[in-house]
C-alpha positions in Angstrom: 0.0 -45.1 -11.8 -0.5 -43.6 -15.2 -4.2 -43.0 -14.4 -3.2 -41.3 -11.2 -0.8 -39.0 -13.0 -3.4 -38.2 -15.7 -5.8 -37.3 -12.9 -3.3 -35.0 -11.3 -2.6 -33.3 -14.6 -6.4 -32.9 -15.2 -6.8 -31.3 -11.8 -3.9 -29.0 -12.4 -5.3 -27.9 -15.7 -8.7 -27.2 -14.1 -6.9 -25.2 -11.3 -5.1 -23.1 -14.0 -8.3 -22.5 -15.9 -10.2 -21.4 -12.8 -7.3 -19.3 -11.6 -7.0 -17.3 -14.8 -10.8 -17.0 -15.0 -10.9 -15.6 -11.5 -8.2 -13.0 -12.0 -9.9 -11.8 -15.1 -13.0 -10.9 -13.2 -13.4 -7.3 -11.9 -15.3 -4.0 -12.4 -15.5 -2.4 -15.8 -14.4 0.8 -14.2 -12.5 1.0 -10.9 -13.9 3.5 -8.4 -12.0 4.7 -5.4 -13.7 6.6 -2.5 -16.8 7.1 -4.5 -19.2 9.7 -2.9 -22.8 8.6 -3.3 -24.4 11.2 -1.0 -23.3 14.6 0.5 -24.4 16.5 3.6 -22.9 19.7 4.9 -20.2 18.2 7.0 -20.3 14.5 6.0 -20.5 12.2 3.0 -21.7 8.7 2.3 -18.9 7.0 0.5 -17.9 3.6 -0.9 -14.3 2.7 -0.3 -13.8 0.9 -3.6 -15.4 -1.5 -6.1 -12.1 -3.0 -7.1 -12.8 -6.3 -5.3 -16.0 -6.9 -7.3 -16.5 -10.7 -7.8 -18.7 -13.5 -8.8 -19.0 -17.2 -7.6 -15.8 -18.3 -9.4 -13.7 -15.4 -8.0 -15.0 -16.0 -4.5 -14.3 -19.7 -4.8 -10.8 -19.2 -6.0 -9.8 -16.0 -4.3 -12.1 -15.9 -1.3 -15.1 -14.0 -0.1 -13.0 -12.1 2.4 -14.4 -8.6 3.2 -15.5 -7.6 -0.3 -18.9 -6.5 0.9 -17.4 -4.2 3.5 -15.2 -2.5 0.9 -18.3 -1.8 -1.1 -20.5 -0.7 1.8 -22.0 2.8 1.9 -20.4 4.3 4.9 -21.1 7.8 6.3 -18.0 9.7 7.4 -17.1 13.2 8.4 -15.5 15.5 5.9 -12.0 16.7 7.0 -11.0 20.2 6.0 -7.4 20.7 7.1 -8.0 24.4 8.0 -5.2 25.1 10.5 -3.5 21.7 10.2 -0.3 21.7 8.3 1.0 19.0 6.0 4.5 18.1 7.2 5.5 15.4 4.7 4.4 12.4 2.7 4.8 9.0 4.3 3.4 5.5 4.0 4.6 2.0 3.7 4.5 -0.5 0.9 0.7 -0.4 0.5 -0.5 2.7 2.3 -0.2 6.2 1.1 -0.1 8.7 3.9 0.5 12.3 4.9 1.9 13.5 8.2 0.0 16.4 9.6 0.7 18.8 12.5 -2.0 20.6 14.5 -1.6 24.1 15.9 -0.6 22.6 19.2 2.2 20.7 17.6 0.6 17.3 17.9 1.4 14.9 15.0 -1.2 13.1 13.0 -1.2 10.6 10.2 -3.7 10.6 7.3 -3.5 7.0 6.1 -5.3 5.9 3.0 -8.0 3.2 3.5 -7.6 2.0 0.0 -4.3 0.2 -0.6 -1.8 0.0 -3.4 -0.1 -3.4 -3.3 1.8 -2.8 -6.5 5.2 -2.7 -4.9 4.5 -6.2 -3.4 3.7 -7.9 -6.7 6.5 -10.3 -7.7 7.9 -10.1 -11.2 6.9 -13.6 -11.9 3.3 -12.8 -11.1 3.4 -9.9 -13.6 5.0 -12.1 -16.2 2.3 -14.8 -15.8 -0.5 -12.2 -15.7 -1.4 -13.1 -12.1 -0.9 -9.8 -10.4 -4.6 -9.6 -9.6 -4.0 -12.3 -6.9 -1.9 -9.8 -4.9 -4.2 -6.8 -5.6 -7.3 -8.8 -4.7 -5.6 -10.1 -1.5 -6.2 -6.7 0.1 -9.8 -7.7 0.3 -8.8 -9.9 3.3 -8.1 -6.7 5.2 -11.1 -5.1 6.8 -11.3 -1.4 5.7 -12.5 -0.3 9.1 -10.8 -2.9 11.2 -8.6 -0.3 12.9 -11.6 1.4 14.3 -13.0 -1.7 16.0 -9.5 -2.5 17.2 -9.3 0.9 18.9 -12.7 0.4 20.6 -11.6 -3.0 22.0 -8.2 -1.6 23.1 -10.0 1.2 25.0 -11.8 -1.5 27.1 -8.4 -3.1 28.0 -6.6 0.2 28.7 -4.2 -0.4 25.8 -2.8 2.7 24.2 -3.7 3.2 20.5 -3.7 6.0 18.0 -7.5 6.9 18.0 -8.2 6.2 14.3 -11.3 7.5 12.7 -12.6 7.4 9.1 -12.7 10.7 7.3 -13.2 12.0 3.7 -10.6 14.5 2.5 -11.9 16.7 -0.4 -9.5 18.6 -2.6 -8.5 21.8 -0.9 -5.9 24.5 -0.9 -4.3 23.3 2.3 -3.2 20.0 0.7 -0.8 22.1 -1.4 1.2 20.1 -3.9 -0.5 16.8 -2.7 -4.0 18.0 -3.7 -4.3 16.0 -6.9 -2.9 12.7 -5.5 -4.5 12.9 -2.0 -7.7 14.9 -2.5 -11.2 13.3 -2.7 -10.1 10.2 -0.9 -11.1 8.2 2.2 -8.6 8.0 5.0 -8.0 7.0 8.6 -7.0 10.1 10.6 -5.0 9.1 13.7 -2.2 10.2 16.0 1.3 9.5 15.0 3.4 7.1 17.1 5.9 9.8 17.7 5.9 13.5 18.7 6.8 16.1 21.3 3.2 16.8 22.3 1.6 14.5 24.9 -2.0 13.6 23.8 -2.2 10.5 26.0 -3.7 10.1 29.5 -0.3 9.8 31.2 1.3 12.7 33.1 5.0 13.6 33.0 5.5 12.5 29.4 8.7 13.8 28.0 8.2 12.5 24.5 6.4 10.0 22.3 9.1 8.3 20.2 9.8 5.5 17.7 11.7 2.4 18.7 15.0 3.5 17.3 14.8 6.8 19.3 14.0 4.7 22.4 17.2 2.7 21.7 19.2 5.9 21.5 17.8 7.0 24.8 18.7 3.7 26.3 22.2 4.1 25.0 22.5 7.5 26.6 21.0 6.4 30.0 21.5 2.6 30.2 20.5 2.2 33.9 17.6 4.7 33.8 15.5 3.6 30.8 13.1 0.7 30.9 9.8 -0.4 29.2 6.5 -1.4 30.8 6.8 -5.1 30.0 3.4 -5.9 31.4 1.8 -3.3 29.2 3.7 -4.7 26.1 2.7 -8.3 26.9 -0.9 -7.2 27.3 -0.7 -5.4 24.0 0.9 -8.3 22.2 -1.6 -10.8 23.5 -4.3 -8.4 22.4 -2.7 -8.5 18.9 -2.9 -12.2 18.8 -6.5 -12.1 20.1 -7.6 -9.8 17.2 -5.5 -11.7 14.7 -3.2 -8.8 13.9 -0.2 -10.7 12.6 1.8 -7.7 11.2 3.5 -6.2 14.3 7.1 -5.3 13.5 9.1 -2.7 15.4 8.2 0.2 13.2 4.6 -0.2 14.1 5.3 0.6 17.7 5.8 4.0 19.4 6.7 4.5 23.0 5.2 7.0 25.4 8.2 7.9 27.6 7.3 9.0 31.2 10.1 10.8 33.1 10.1 10.7 36.9 12.9 11.3 39.3 15.5 11.1 36.5 14.2 7.7 35.3 12.4 6.9 32.0 9.6 4.3 31.7 8.3 3.7 28.1 4.8 2.5 27.6 4.0 0.8 24.2 1.8 2.6 21.7 0.6 0.4 18.8 -0.2 1.8 15.4 -1.1 0.5 11.9 -4.0 -1.9 12.4 -4.4 -2.8 8.7 -4.3 -6.6 9.3 -6.5 -6.9 12.3 -9.3 -9.6 11.7 -7.5 -10.7 8.6 -9.9 -13.0 6.8 -8.7 -15.6 4.4 -10.8 -18.0 2.4 -10.8 -19.3 -1.2 -8.5 -21.8 -2.8 -5.6 -19.6 -3.8 -5.2 -17.5 -0.6 -5.5 -20.7 1.6 -2.7 -22.3 -0.4 -0.5 -19.2 -0.3 -0.9 -18.6 3.4 -0.3 -22.1 4.5 2.2 -22.1 7.4 4.7 -24.0 5.3 4.5 -21.4 2.5 4.0 -18.1 4.3 4.0 -18.6 8.1 3.8 -14.9 9.0 0.4 -14.3 7.3 -2.2 -15.7 9.6 -5.9 -16.0 9.0 -8.4 -14.8 11.7 -10.3 -17.9 12.7 -11.8 -19.3 15.9 -8.5 -20.7 16.9 -4.9 -19.6 16.3 -3.7 -22.0 13.8 0.1 -21.3 13.9 1.2 -19.1 16.8 4.9 -18.9 15.8 3.6 -16.7 12.9 2.7 -14.0 15.4 6.2 -13.8 17.0 8.4 -11.0 15.8 12.0 -10.0 16.6 10.6 -7.1 18.6 9.1 -9.6 21.0 12.4 -11.4 21.6 14.1 -8.0 21.9 11.9 -6.7 24.7 10.3 -9.8 26.3 13.0 -12.4 26.5 13.2 -14.0 30.0 10.0 -12.5 31.4 8.4 -15.1 33.7 5.6 -17.2 32.2 3.3 -16.2 35.1 3.3 -12.6 33.8 2.0 -13.7 30.4 -0.6 -15.9 32.0 -1.7 -13.1 34.4 -2.1 -10.7 31.5 -4.1 -13.2 29.5 -6.4 -13.8 32.4 -6.8 -10.0 32.9 -7.9 -9.8 29.2 -10.3 -12.7 29.6 -12.0 -10.9 32.6 -12.2 -7.6 30.8 -13.7 -9.0 27.5 -17.0 -10.4 28.6 -19.5 -11.1 25.8 -21.2 -7.8 26.6 -18.0 -5.8 26.4 -17.1 -7.3 23.1 -20.5 -6.6 21.7 -20.4 -3.0 23.0 -17.2 -2.3 21.1 -18.9 -2.9 17.8 -20.9 0.3 18.3 -17.8 2.1 17.0 -18.7 0.7 13.5 -21.4 2.1 11.2 -24.6 0.0 11.3 -24.1 -1.2 7.7 -20.7 -2.6 8.5 -22.0 -4.3 11.7 -24.7 -5.9 9.7 -22.1 -7.5 7.5 -19.4 -8.6 9.9 -20.6 -8.5 13.5 -21.7 -12.1 13.8 -18.6 -13.6 12.3 -16.0 -11.5 14.0 -17.6 -11.4 17.4 -18.0 -15.2 17.5 -14.3 -15.6 16.7 -13.3 -13.1 19.3 -15.3 -14.9 22.0 -13.8 -18.2 21.1 -10.2 -17.0 21.0 -10.7 -15.2 24.3 -11.4 -18.5 26.0 -8.1 -19.8 24.8 -6.0 -16.7 25.7 -4.0 -18.4 28.5 -3.1 -21.2 26.2 -1.9 -18.7 23.6 0.0 -16.7 26.2 2.0 -19.8 27.3 2.8 -20.8 23.8 3.7 -17.2 22.9 6.2 -17.0 25.8 7.7 -20.4 25.0 8.2 -19.4 21.3 10.0 -16.2 22.4 12.3 -18.2 24.7 13.2 -20.6 22.0 14.3 -17.8 19.6 17.9 -16.6 19.5 18.8 -13.1 20.6 19.0 -10.7 17.7 22.1 -10.5 15.6 20.7 -7.8 13.3 19.0 -4.5 14.1 15.2 -4.2 14.5 13.3 -3.0 11.5 13.6 0.8 11.4 16.9 0.7 13.4 19.2 -0.3 10.5 20.7 3.2 10.3 21.1 3.7 14.0 24.6 3.3 15.4 24.1 0.8 18.3 26.6 -1.4 20.2 26.3 -5.1 19.7 24.7 -5.7 23.1 21.9 -3.2 22.4 21.2 -4.9 19.1 20.8 -8.2 20.9 18.1 -7.1 23.3 16.9 -4.0 25.2 18.1 -5.3 28.6 21.4 -6.6 27.2 23.2 -3.2 27.5 
């Protein structure tokens, strides 16, 4: 027993040494959105070198998508010209600016480089391990949203049309010039706005979930959502491994016809699509017993309950299982090997060379299991209790208890 305990202690000490060794490894000088070549209307840019590593760091903290973050990618230069900066936005990691075009359409300029500082626990700072959180962003693919959009197009799933752009310092950035200029971004439509940029006719507005709830409160019998479209979108999320899909990441394209309103889901924020985790530390931290809501993108879904959010229970409770299965089969028919391969053309060749083989193989394997995932997804939704607290983003909205529970409870 004593020898066993000594062995455990020795392994723990080795783990500590390797951990602190790995977090100490990084570039001498951090570079963000480094331009390596300029043309008249485009630049070749490296997103960042902050995830620079060696064998020890890759073993302990994962290989992830480090090479994609350092890839030389050619993108268009965005001069705002007639676009107006409305306000600064962003979540816990992403810095963003909301823009308005002359037509009134709303866009979001979302930083490709992330700042996970707000997510670093105090204990990690105290122990000098904050690099574990910072380096964890390398599990996100910097251009994953672009591939997600190409795949969504094939399935007729609404998305925000993200594209990578470089924004140089310029007068139109106004007071944000120093903090937002000379950076790499995703330019995409906002998930709200008065202007209809979608393919649907008779759109009255594109709105956030909390505004949709208020519309439902005003017209209880006349407002519904396209549940099939939402199921298809959510199965698509599971297929591409996008585990972060709370209510604020959904907009709704509201179609008005004969006094009734039908809301079609519009997904945004694809930062965590194809989330790749390896390495000793990330594997331990994202174990389903430790962090069930952070799921790795592998050939099979390892813990499906980690993909189920309150928004699913809120909108999809009591939808028959056959609808989930039918939508899964529809996706399987759409996403042939050829269709999947074709979507990768949305990526620059240099990124395809790095990640096509791995991601496409996983997509094809997961596609084959979509009906199994659909049944398990629906079962998990049914097992969850109706909501007792507001959806994320609806905390400040005055709603009756029934409308807090579920969308059809009113």
